[in-house]
C-alpha positions in Angstrom: -18.8 -10.7 0.5 -18.7 -7.0 -0.1 -15.3 -5.5 -0.6 -14.4 -2.1 0.8 -11.2 -0.1 0.4 -10.3 2.8 2.7 -7.3 5.1 2.2 -6.1 6.7 5.4 -7.3 3.7 7.3 -5.3 4.4 10.4 -6.7 7.9 10.8 -9.6 8.9 13.0 -12.5 8.4 10.6 -10.7 5.7 8.6 -10.1 3.4 11.6 -13.6 3.8 13.0 -15.1 3.3 9.5 -13.1 0.1 9.0 -14.5 -1.4 12.3 -18.0 -0.3 11.3 -17.7 -2.0 7.9 -16.4 -5.2 9.5 -19.5 -5.3 11.7 -21.5 -5.1 8.5 -19.8 -8.2 7.2 -17.5 -6.4 4.6 -14.0 -7.5 3.7 -12.0 -4.4 4.4 -8.7 -3.3 2.8 -6.9 -0.3 4.3 -4.1 1.8 2.8 -1.9 3.8 5.1 1.5 5.5 5.1 2.1 6.0 8.8 0.2 6.0 12.0 0.3 8.0 15.2 1.6 5.9 18.1 -1.9 6.2 19.7 -3.3 4.4 16.7 -0.9 1.4 16.7 -3.5 -0.9 18.4 -5.8 -0.4 15.4 -3.2 -2.2 13.2 -3.5 -5.3 15.3 -6.9 -6.1 13.9 -6.0 -8.9 11.6 -9.5 -8.9 10.0 -8.5 -5.8 8.2 -6.1 -6.2 5.2 -3.5 -3.4 5.9 -1.3 -2.3 3.0 1.5 0.3 3.3 1.1 2.7 0.4 2.2 6.3 -0.2 -0.5 8.3 -1.9 2.2 10.0 -4.0 3.0 6.6 -5.6 0.7 6.6 -8.7 1.5 3.2 -10.0 1.2 1.4 -6.7 -2.0 3.2 -5.7 -3.7 2.4 -9.0 -2.5 -1.1 -9.2 -3.8 -1.9 -5.7 -7.3 -0.5 -6.6 -7.4 -2.5 -9.8 -6.3 -5.7 -7.9 -8.7 -5.4 -5.0 -11.6 -4.3 -7.1 -13.6 -2.8 -4.2 -17.4 -2.3 -4.3 -16.9 0.8 -2.1 -13.9 3.0 -2.1 -13.5 5.6 0.7 -10.8 8.1 0.0 -10.0 9.5 3.4 -6.2 9.6 3.1 -4.6 13.1 2.8 -2.1 15.5 4.3 -4.9 16.8 6.5 -3.3 19.5 8.8 -3.4 23.2 8.3 0.0 24.2 9.9 2.1 21.7 7.9 0.3 22.9 4.7 1.8 26.4 5.3 5.3 24.9 5.9 5.2 22.7 2.8 2.4 23.7 0.5 3.8 21.8 -2.4 3.6 18.5 -0.6 0.1 19.2 0.6 -1.2 20.1 -2.9 0.6 17.3 -4.6 -0.5 14.6 -2.1 -4.1 15.6 -1.8 -5.0 16.6 -5.4 -3.0 14.1 -7.4 -4.0 11.1 -5.3 -7.6 12.0 -5.8 -7.1 12.2 -9.6 -5.3 8.8 -9.7 -7.9 7.1 -7.6 -10.7 8.4 -9.8 -8.8 7.3 -12.9 -8.4 3.8 -11.5 -12.1 3.7 -10.5 -13.3 4.4 -14.0 -11.3 1.5 -15.3 -13.1 -1.0 -13.1 -16.2 -2.9 -14.2 -18.4 -2.7 -12.3 -17.2 0.6 -11.1 -17.1 1.2 -7.3 -19.1 3.7 -5.3 -16.5 6.4 -4.4 -16.8 8.6 -1.3 -14.3 11.5 -1.3 -13.4 13.1 2.0 -13.8 16.9 1.5 -13.6 19.5 4.3 -15.4 22.4 5.8 -12.1 24.2 5.4 -13.0 24.8 1.8 -15.7 27.3 2.8 -13.2 29.5 4.5 -14.3 32.8 6.2 -18.0 33.4 6.5 -20.3 36.4 6.7 -22.9 36.3 9.5 -25.6 35.9 6.8 -23.8 32.7 5.5 -24.1 30.8 8.8 -25.1 28.0 9.1 -23.0 27.1 6.1 -24.8 25.3 3.2 -23.2 23.2 0.5 -23.8 26.0 -2.1 -21.7 28.6 -0.2 -18.8 30.2 -2.1 -15.4 28.7 -1.4 -12.9 31.1 0.4 -10.1 28.8 1.4 -7.7 30.2 4.0 -4.8 27.7 3.9 -3.0 25.6 1.3 -4.7 22.6 2.8 -8.1 24.1 2.2 -7.1 24.9 -1.4 -6.1 21.3 -1.9 -9.5 20.1 -0.7 -11.3 22.4 -3.0 -9.4 21.0 -5.9 -10.1 17.4 -4.8 -13.7 18.1 -4.2 -14.1 19.6 -7.7 -12.3 16.7 -9.3 -15.0 14.5 -7.8 -17.7 16.7 -9.2 -16.1 16.7 -12.6 -15.7 12.9 -12.8 -19.3 12.3 -11.6 -20.5 14.5 -14.5 -18.1 13.3 -17.2 -18.1 9.5 -16.6 -20.5 6.7 -15.5 -19.2 6.8 -12.0 -21.0 7.0 -8.6 -19.1 9.6 -6.6 -20.2 11.3 -3.4 -18.4 14.2 -1.6 -18.5 14.2 2.2 -17.6 17.7 3.5 -16.5 16.9 7.1 -16.7 19.6 9.6 -14.8 19.2 12.9 -14.8 15.6 13.9 -13.5 14.3 17.2 -13.7 11.4 19.6 -11.5 8.5 20.9 -8.2 8.2 18.8 -8.3 11.9 17.7 -5.0 13.7 17.8 -4.1 17.3 17.0 -7.3 19.2 17.4 -8.4 21.5 20.2 -10.6 18.9 21.9 -7.9 16.3 21.8 -5.1 18.7 22.8 -7.1 19.9 25.8 -8.0 16.3 26.8 -4.4 15.2 26.5 -3.1 18.1 28.6 -5.7 17.6 31.3 -4.9 13.8 31.5 -1.2 14.6 31.6 -1.8 17.2 34.4 -3.8 14.6 36.4 -1.1 12.1 36.0 1.9 14.3 36.8 0.2 16.7 39.2 0.5 19.8 36.9 -1.5 22.8 37.9 -1.4 24.7 34.6 -2.0 23.9 31.0 -1.3 26.1 27.9 -4.2 27.2 25.6 -4.5 29.2 22.4 -7.4 31.2 21.0 -10.6 30.2 22.8 -13.0 32.4 20.9 -13.6 30.5 17.6 -16.9 28.8 17.3 -17.0 25.3 15.8 -19.5 22.6 14.7 -18.2 19.4 16.2 -19.5 15.9 15.6 -18.5 12.6 17.2 -16.5 10.3 14.9 -19.0 7.5 15.5 -21.8 9.6 14.2 -19.6 10.7 11.3 -19.0 7.1 10.3 -22.7 6.4 10.2 -23.2 9.5 8.0 -20.4 8.4 5.7 -22.0 5.0 5.2 -25.4 6.6 4.6 -24.0 8.9 2.0 -22.5 6.0 0.2 -25.8 4.2 0.3 -28.4 6.9 -0.3 -26.5 10.0 -1.5 -27.3 11.5 -4.9 -24.5 10.9 -7.4 -22.1 13.9 -7.7 -23.6 15.7 -4.7 -21.7 17.2 -1.8 -23.0 16.6 1.8 -22.0 18.6 4.9 -21.2 16.1 7.6 -21.8 18.2 10.8 -24.0 18.4 13.8 -25.5 21.9 13.0 -24.7 22.9 16.6 -22.4 25.7 17.6 -20.0 25.5 20.4 -17.0 27.7 21.3 -13.5 26.4 21.9 -13.7 28.0 25.3 -16.9 26.0 26.1 -15.2 22.8 25.1 -12.4 23.5 27.5 -14.8 24.3 30.3 -16.6 21.0 29.8 -13.3 19.1 29.9 -12.1 21.0 33.0 -15.4 20.1 34.7 -14.5 16.4 34.0 -11.0 16.7 35.4 -9.8 15.2 38.7 -8.4 18.2 40.5 -7.9 21.9 40.1 -6.3 22.9 36.8 -5.6 26.5 35.7 -5.0 27.7 32.1 -2.6 30.2 30.6 -2.3 31.7 27.1 0.5 30.5 24.8 1.1 32.5 21.7 2.8 29.5 20.1 -0.5 27.8 19.9 -2.1 30.5 17.8 -2.7 29.8 14.0 -1.6 32.1 11.2 -5.2 32.4 10.2 -8.1 31.3 12.4 -11.6 31.4 11.0 -13.9 32.8 13.7 -16.9 30.6 13.0 -17.7 27.3 11.3 -21.2 26.0 11.8 -22.7 23.8 9.2 -26.2 23.2 7.8 -26.7 19.4 7.6 -30.3 19.5 6.1 -29.2 17.5 3.0 -27.7 14.8 5.2 -30.8 14.8 7.5 -33.0 14.2 4.5 -31.1 10.9 4.0 -32.2 9.8 7.5 -29.2 10.8 9.6 -29.2 12.5 13.0 -26.3 13.0 15.4 -26.8 10.7 18.4 -23.9 11.3 20.7 -23.9 14.6 22.7 -20.7 16.6 22.9 -20.5 16.0 26.7 -20.2 12.2 26.1 -17.8 12.7 23.2 -15.5 14.8 25.4 -15.8 12.3 28.3 -14.8 9.4 26.1 -11.9 11.4 24.6 -10.6 12.3 28.0 -10.8 8.7 29.1 -9.0 7.7 25.9 -6.0 9.9 26.9 -6.1 8.9 30.5 -5.4 5.3 29.4 -2.5 6.4 27.3 -0.6 9.2 29.2 
C-alpha cells in the first residue's frame, strides 16, 4: 500500500488532501503542531496516523520521515499568515525555511527517494504591474511580507535540491484557496460574520478593504491539482495552482450577502486593514492545465458551502 506523509495535515489543504489520499487507498501519516477548534473533527479520523511534531524540531522531523519512508511527501506545514509574520518575522523565517531544508535533507537519505511536493505561495510574486497579470511562473519575485520572503526561500530550496540531487521535487504555488474548514481569509471571515449575524440577529458586520482583486480556487479543486502535480509534474518545476479567474473582495461579500438569511449591513473597520495589501493577484494556470487539470467548482458553490460550514458551527 502506498505511503503518504503530509505536514500541516490539520490545515485546510492538508486535511482535504489526507481524505483524498485515503479514498485512493493510501496509508496516510499526518504531522501537525496545533489545530483550529473548527478542525478538531478532522483528528477523529482514525484511518489517518496523526503525529504531533513541531517543524522547528529538526531531529524529530527527520527521524519521522526516515521511519515512515513515504512514497509521497507533501510539505504543507508552515507559519502561513501574513500579519503574524510582521509581528514575529524571525519565527516565520525559521519555521518555514529551515523545516523545508530539513525535510529535503531527510528525503535525499531515503532509498527509494519520495516524490516531494512543496507548498509555495502566490505571495512570493508580490506587487504586479498591469502587464504582468495574469501572473506566470517566470514572473519576478517581489515579496511584500516576511511570510512571502520565507516562501521564496523555501521555493528556491526546492529548485536547488531538484537540480543538485536525484530527487523528484515539485513546487505548487498556491493562490488564494478557500472552502469548508477555511479560517482567517476574507471569504471565511465574511461567512463567519454573516452566520454569526444570522444566529444572533446582528444587523451590521465589519469589513476591511473591499477593492483587492483575487484569484480564488476551491480547496477540493486544489487537492486534485496537488495530486496531479505529484503524478505528472516535471521535476523541479513550479506550478501555479489557481483558477485564472479574477474576483474582487467586494464581489465575494456581495455573493455571500445574497445567500444570507435576512438584511445585513456592512461598515468599515480600520483594524481589519493590512499593513500592505497587494491590489491584484490573478494567476495564469496554463502549465497546470497542460497536465489535464481544470477547476470544477464555481465560486458561488464554494461560498455557499463555506457559509453552511460556519452556520453549523456558530
